[in-house]
C-alpha positions in Angstrom: 2.7 -4.1 -30.6 -0.3 -5.2 -31.9 -1.7 -6.3 -28.8 -0.6 -4.1 -26.4 -2.6 -1.1 -28.5 -6.0 -3.4 -29.1 -5.6 -3.7 -25.4 -5.0 0.1 -24.9 -8.0 1.5 -27.0 -10.3 -1.0 -25.9 -13.6 1.4 -24.4 -15.4 -1.6 -22.9 -12.3 -2.8 -20.4 -12.5 -0.5 -17.1 -8.7 -0.3 -17.1 -6.1 0.1 -20.0 -2.2 0.6 -20.9 -1.7 4.3 -20.9 2.0 3.6 -20.9 4.9 1.4 -21.0 8.4 1.9 -19.8 11.7 0.1 -19.7 12.7 -1.2 -15.9 16.6 -0.8 -15.5 16.1 -3.4 -13.0 14.5 -7.1 -13.5 12.1 -7.3 -10.1 12.5 -4.4 -8.1 10.9 -5.4 -4.9 9.8 -1.8 -3.7 7.8 0.4 -5.9 5.1 3.6 -5.4 2.7 5.2 -7.8 2.0 9.3 -6.9 -1.9 10.0 -6.2 -2.1 11.4 -9.6 -0.3 7.9 -11.6 1.8 10.6 -12.8 4.9 9.3 -11.2 6.5 6.2 -10.3 9.6 5.5 -7.8 11.3 1.8 -7.5 14.0 0.3 -6.5 17.2 -0.9 -8.5 18.8 -3.2 -6.4 20.6 0.0 -4.2 18.9 2.8 -6.4 16.4 4.8 -6.9 14.7 4.8 -10.0 12.4 8.0 -10.5 10.3 7.8 -13.8 7.8 9.8 -15.4 4.6 7.4 -16.5 3.2 9.4 -19.0 6.3 9.6 -21.2 7.9 6.3 -19.4 11.1 8.2 -19.6 13.9 8.2 -16.6 13.9 11.1 -14.1 16.6 10.4 -12.4 18.8 6.9 -11.1 19.9 8.1 -7.3 22.3 6.0 -6.2 22.4 6.8 -2.2 22.5 3.2 0.1 24.8 0.7 0.0 22.2 -1.9 1.0 18.9 -2.7 -0.4 15.8 -1.0 -0.1 13.1 -1.6 2.1 10.4 0.3 1.2 9.4 3.5 -0.3 6.7 6.5 -0.4 5.9 9.4 -1.8 5.3 12.7 0.0 1.7 14.6 -1.3 3.6 16.9 -3.9 6.0 13.7 -5.3 9.1 15.9 -5.1 10.1 13.7 -1.5 10.6 10.2 -1.1 10.9 8.3 2.5 13.5 5.9 1.6 14.1 2.5 4.2 16.8 0.1 3.8 18.8 -2.5 5.4 21.4 0.0 6.1 20.2 0.5 9.4 18.5 3.9 7.9 16.3 5.7 6.2 16.9 8.3 4.2 14.7 11.6 3.2 15.3 12.5 -0.3 14.7 15.4 -2.7 13.6 14.5 -6.2 13.8 17.6 -8.4 17.3 17.8 -7.0 18.3 14.2 -5.9 20.2 15.1 -3.2 19.3 13.5 0.1 17.9 15.9 2.1 18.4 14.2 6.0 19.5 10.7 7.0 17.1 9.1 9.7 19.6 7.1 12.2 19.2 5.1 15.2 17.4 1.7 13.7 19.3 -1.6 14.6 18.2 -3.9 11.5 16.2 -3.7 7.9 14.5 -0.7 8.0 11.5 -2.4 6.2 7.6 -0.3 7.0 7.2 3.5 7.2 5.2 6.4 5.2 4.4 10.1 5.3 1.6 11.3 6.8 -0.8 12.8 4.9 0.4 16.6 5.6 3.8 15.0 4.8 5.0 16.9 7.9 5.9 13.7 9.3 7.1 10.8 9.1 6.9 7.3 10.5 9.8 4.6 10.0 9.7 0.7 11.3 12.4 -2.0 12.2 12.8 -5.2 12.7 13.6 -4.3 16.5 9.8 -3.5 17.0 10.5 0.0 17.3 8.8 3.1 15.3 10.4 6.2 15.1 8.5 9.6 14.2 10.8 12.3 12.6 10.1 16.0 11.6 10.0 16.0 7.8 11.9 19.3 7.5 14.7 19.4 9.8 15.4 15.3 9.6 15.2 15.6 13.5 13.4 12.6 15.5 10.4 13.2 17.1 10.5 10.2 19.9 10.0 7.1 19.5 7.7 4.2 19.9 8.8 0.8 21.3 5.2 -0.6 22.1 4.9 -3.7 20.5 6.6 -6.9 21.7 7.0 -8.3 17.9 8.3 -6.1 14.6 4.9 -4.3 12.8 3.6 -5.2 9.7 1.6 -2.0 9.0 1.0 1.2 10.1 -1.2 4.1 8.3 -1.8 7.7 9.5 -5.9 8.5 10.6 -6.7 11.4 7.7 -6.0 14.5 10.1 -2.2 13.0 10.0 -2.2 12.6 14.2 -2.9 9.5 14.8 -1.4 6.1 13.5 -2.7 2.9 13.8 0.1 0.0 13.9 0.0 -3.7 14.0 2.2 -6.7 14.5 2.0 -10.2 14.9 0.7 -9.8 18.2 -3.0 -10.8 18.6 -3.6 -6.5 18.8 -3.7 -3.3 17.6 -2.6 0.6 18.4 -4.2 3.4 18.0 -1.6 6.1 19.3 -0.7 9.8 18.7 1.8 10.4 16.1 2.6 13.9 18.6 3.5 12.1 21.4 3.4 8.4 21.0 0.4 8.5 23.5 -1.8 5.3 22.9 -5.5 6.2 22.4 -6.3 2.9 22.2 -5.7 -1.1 21.8 -8.1 -2.9 19.5 -7.6 -7.0 21.0 -10.2 -9.0 19.7 -8.1 -11.4 17.4 -7.1 -14.4 18.7 -3.8 -14.4 16.6 -1.6 -12.5 15.1 -2.1 -9.0 12.4 -1.0 -8.2 9.3 -2.9 -5.5 7.9 -4.4 -2.0 9.6 -5.9 0.9 8.4 -8.3 4.1 8.7 -11.0 4.4 6.8 -11.3 8.2 5.0 -14.0 9.4 8.2 -10.4 9.0 10.9 -12.6 7.1 13.2 -13.5 3.7 11.4 -10.4 1.4 11.1 -10.5 -1.9 10.5 -7.5 -5.3 10.9 -7.0 -8.6 9.0 -5.6 -11.3 11.3 -3.6 -14.9 10.9 -7.0 -15.6 12.7 -8.7 -15.7 9.1 -11.2 -12.5 10.4 -11.0 -9.3 9.6 -12.0 -7.2 12.2 -14.1 -3.4 11.7 -13.9 -0.6 14.7 -15.0 2.5 16.1 -12.0 3.8 17.8 -15.2 6.2 19.6 -15.9 2.6 21.3 -13.4 0.6 20.9 -13.6 -2.0 23.7 -15.8 -4.3 21.0 -15.5 -3.9 16.9 -18.2 -3.0 15.0 -18.1 -6.1 12.7 -16.0 -9.3 13.0 -16.2 -10.3 8.7 -15.9 -13.9 8.4 -15.3 -16.4 5.1 -11.9 -16.8 4.6 -10.1 -19.9 5.1 -6.7 -18.9 5.4 -5.1 -15.6 6.8 -6.5 -11.8 5.6 -3.5 -10.3 3.9 -4.6 -7.3 2.8 -7.9 -4.8 3.3 -9.1 -1.9 1.7 -12.3 0.6 2.4 -13.8 2.5 -0.6 -13.5 6.3 -0.5 -17.5 6.8 0.3 -17.2 4.9 3.8 -19.5 2.2 2.8 -17.6 -0.9 1.7 -14.5 -2.8 2.6 -13.1 -5.7 0.7 -10.5 -8.1 2.1 -8.3 -10.2 0.7 -6.4 -13.8 1.7 -4.3 -16.5 1.5 -7.0 -18.5 0.5 -6.8 -17.0 -3.0 -10.2 -15.5 -2.6 -11.5 -11.7 -1.9 -14.7 -10.8 -0.1 -16.8 -7.6 -0.3 -18.8 -6.4 2.6 -20.9 -3.7 3.6 -19.9 -1.2 6.7 -23.4 -0.3 7.4 -24.0 -3.6 8.7 -21.3 -5.7 7.9 -23.1 -8.2 5.5 -21.6 -10.4 2.7 -21.8 -8.2 -0.4 -19.9 -10.8 -2.5 -16.7 -13.4 -3.4 -13.4 -12.0 -5.7 -12.7 -15.3 -7.3 -10.5 -17.2 -9.8 -7.2 -15.9 -8.2 -4.6 -18.5 -9.0 -2.4 -17.3 -5.8 -3.0 -15.4 -2.5 -3.9 -12.3 -2.8 -1.6 -9.5 -1.9 -2.7 -6.5 -3.0 -6.5 -5.2 -3.6 -8.1 -1.5 -3.6 -10.4 0.2 -4.7 -10.9 2.9 -7.2 -12.3 6.8 -6.5 -15.1 6.3 -6.9 -16.0 2.8 -5.2 -17.6 1.1 -8.2 -14.3 -1.2 -9.6 -12.1 -2.9 -7.6 -8.1 -4.0 -8.3 -7.3 -6.9 -7.1 -4.1 -9.0 -8.1 -2.5 -12.4 -6.7 1.3 -13.9 -6.5 0.5 -16.3 -9.2 1.0 -12.7 -11.3 -2.8 -12.4 -12.2 -4.9 -9.1 -12.5 -8.3 -8.7 -12.0 -10.9 -6.3 -11.9 -14.4 -5.9 -9.9 -17.2 -4.2 -9.9 -18.3 -3.2 -5.9 -21.1 -6.7 -6.2 -18.1 -9.0 -6.9 -18.3 -9.6 -10.5 -14.9 -10.1 -13.1 -14.4 -7.1 -15.3 -11.3 -8.0 -16.8 -8.4 -10.4 -16.5 -4.8 -9.4 -17.0 -2.6 -12.6 -16.4 1.1 -13.2 -17.7 2.8 -10.1 -16.5 5.1 -10.1 -13.4 4.6 -7.9 -9.7 1.7 -5.8 -9.3 1.7 -2.2 -7.5 -1.6 -0.6 -6.9 -1.5 3.8 -6.3 -3.6 4.9 -3.6 -6.6 6.4 -5.5 -7.0 3.3 -7.3 -6.3 5.0 -10.6 -3.4 3.7 -11.6 -1.6 -0.1 -11.6 1.7 -1.2 -12.6 2.2 -4.9 -14.1 6.0 -5.4 -13.5 7.9 -7.1 -16.6 7.9 -11.1 -17.3 12.1 -11.0 -18.1 14.3 -7.9 -18.8 14.1 -7.9 -22.5 10.3 -7.2 -21.7 8.7 -3.5 -21.0 6.9 -2.4 -17.4 2.9 -1.3 -18.3 1.1 1.6 -16.6 -2.2 0.5 -16.6 -5.1 3.8 -16.1 -8.7 3.8 -15.4 -10.1 3.6 -19.0 -13.3 6.3 -18.2 -10.2 9.1 -16.8 -7.9 8.2 -19.0 -7.3 10.4 -21.6 -5.7 9.1 -25.6 
């Protein structure tokens, strides 16, 4: 533990180990961290494990499913979870009591994608049968079903007001639609191959899509016929992307083992995130917009400044999960005998 203590109190590193905790399962396939970094929820085979990240203590261990869990999301107050599974259903769970509030039935296949809107008033769930369902969180009732995709949805993103959804699939286009009635607002159609990711920026009218054509497009949905910019330079498909909160930059992560930073004002290339030994599957700015976290599938995390200079490298850990605000990430243990580590941004972490 001496090495961990040394890392924890190293003042010159942008992220430090805030705590460690023992996993109840070796390699969870779904994990979510609250926006404030205080709570962690992960799947343990068919169970849900709810952890206080400051103490490392397990708050609840819930057995609610009979088959494996496909995705997890937390609501804005961290007291409800939306969970999809291979049981062909999703559930809204009260994390204070451990009780299932609502069973969201009607899917035909693994419920692999979903999320609350920012206001936590509605929830979306998506299935391998290409359909997306919108649910009322309070009542658990189905509002409507969206069936406009021709392939399995790969990503969904709400605008900040929570009344628009941006969704994509392995089709060549993304769809923006009304989260209240399912009416399509516009189509984003200039990619030549299927899409992996589609996200709104903080303004709600700028968004971006990443594709198997090795490009990302930045769009203004008020004029959706043509992208504002096409971001080129990757040699393989764009797996992930993120905007900074200030909406001045975008970063992309690719299967070519690199990330790329671009200016949002003119679409110009800023810098490359290099020296990853594998595909970048997770990437995020911190809240200040001056740091970027990138994680590869070869158990490497790197922290960069917003010009592409590497400030910190973490190797030898397991899978990595980053919260939405970029102030906290979790590295999984290398073995069942090890502990997961909670990494926090050093300048906001109180020792």
